[in-house]
N, C-alpha and C positions, 0 to 999 in steps of 0.2 A: 588302780591302775589299767587302764586300755592299752588291747593288745598293740595299738599303736603309738604306746606313749615314749616320747625320746627321753631319759634321764642322763644319760652322757651326750652331751653334745659335742664329742673331740672331732667328730666327721663334719658336723655342721657348721664349727669353726672354722676347718680346714677346708671345706670347698662350698660352705653353703646352703643357703635350701629355698628354692630349691640349689642343685651344684651349679655353680656357675659356668662349669665347660659344657656338663654332659644334660641339666635339667632332671636331675636323679630327685625325686622328692622325698625328703628320709622321714616322711608321717606316713607313708603308704604303708599297705598291710603288708605283713612278712609275708604273706601266700603269693602277692602280687609280685613280690620280689622275684621267689621262687619259678613263679609261672615264669616270667619273663630272663630268669638266665636258665631254665631247663629249655630255652630256645634258639639258645645262644648256639651251641655245635650243628645243628643246619645251618644258622645263617652265616656261621664263620663257613663253612662248607661252599656254601652260595656264594658268598665276598669273594673267596679267594680261589672259586675254580677258574684254571689257565694261568692260575700266577707262581712266582716261584716264592713270593713270603720273602722276598729280598728289600722291598719296598720299603722307604722307611716314611714318616711323616715329618715336615716343616714345622717350625714352633712346637717343641717342645716346651715345658714349662721352666723356666730360664733355673739353672744347676742340674736339671737331670738329664741322664742320659737320652740319647735317642734311641729309640729299640726300632728293629726291624717288626713287621706285621708277623711274620712266624714266633718272634721274640716275645712279642705281646698275649700272642695266643697259650704259648707256651708260661708266660708268667699268670695267665686266667689261669689255667689247669693246677697249676703249682699253687696259687694262692685259694683256689678253691679244696683242693685233695687236704694243702695242710690245715685249713678249717676243718674238713671233714675228718683225718684222722685226731685231732685234739677233741672234737667232739667225741667222737665212738669210745673213745679212750677215758672221758668222763662217765659216757653212760655205761661203762664197763667196771667203773669206780675210783678212775684215776682223780686225783683233785682237779679242782675247777679253775686254774692258774692255766691262761695261755699263752705261752710262751713267743715272745718278737722273734722274726728273723728279717734279714737283711735281703730285701729281694733282688739289690744289683748284686750281692754276692753270690746268690744263691743263680744268677742269670748265667755269671761267670763261670761258678763250679760246673753247672750243667751244657755252657757253652751254646746257647739256643741255636745262635746263629750259624753253627758247626752243624744242626743235625735239619731234618728232613722237614718239609710243610707236612708230609703227611703222617708224622711222627705228631706234631703239635695239634694237627686236629684230631690226631684216636686219643693224644693226652687229655684233650679240652672233654672229648666226649665221656670218657671213662672217670674222668675226676666230676665230671658235672655230672653223673648219676651217684657218683658217690656224695658231695656233697649236697644234693637236692633231696635224699634219704635222709641223711645228718639234720641236716637244717629243717626239715619239717619234724623228724622227732624231738628235736631242742625246743620244738614249741609246747611239746607237752610234757615237757621234764622241769622240774623246780628248782634247776640252777640259776645262780645268778653267777656270773662268769667274772674271773678276774684278767684283765690284760693288763702285759708286762707294760705298754707302753699308754694305752688308751684309758688303763681305769676298771671301774664295776661296770660291766655290759649287761643286760637284760637280754632274753633270747631275741627280740623282735630284732634288738641293735647289733646283734651277733648274726642275725641273718641279714641285714641291711647292710654291714660293713664289704662281707667280700662279695654281696651282689652288686654294690654298687660300684665295686673296683671292677667284674667281668662287664657289665654294663657298660662302663666308663672306658674301659679298653677295647671295647667293639667298637665307640667312635675312634679311638687312636687309628685301629685297624683300617676302618673304612678313610680316615683321615690319607692314609698311607697308601693305599690303592688308586687313591683318586687322582 
């Protein structure tokens, strides 16, 4: 198996390869995904400078709630943090099962739109740092991960999934502020 192998096609079946909406390439190297995600906090800072974060994007996927720009930033942060937490737990000896969570329930529970854009930007910076560290380490560990919804995932896939989510939602935030 090569570093870029895709064994689990859940994301490709869901989004296409490349992603129909953002152009994400599912066979790119995990390190290139990590580098792109690492740049996101500064990109969010620049994109949202002078804005409230309350802007919304038209044309969300059918059946999905429409989120504000800051809600997307919080979601990116939460998703990166959740994956970092789970990876770090495994590195410390926890089972290799990755529990699923409902992003919409988490958004409601955390009240994304009730919080400040400044909090969202801080959250995405700290979560990105944690995820980058865990994602890089996952590429050196011999784990196969079991995701409750997506099945068995290798380290490259567990890097690309949250990476795609983060980069895809940067596109959503860009649409919201245009």
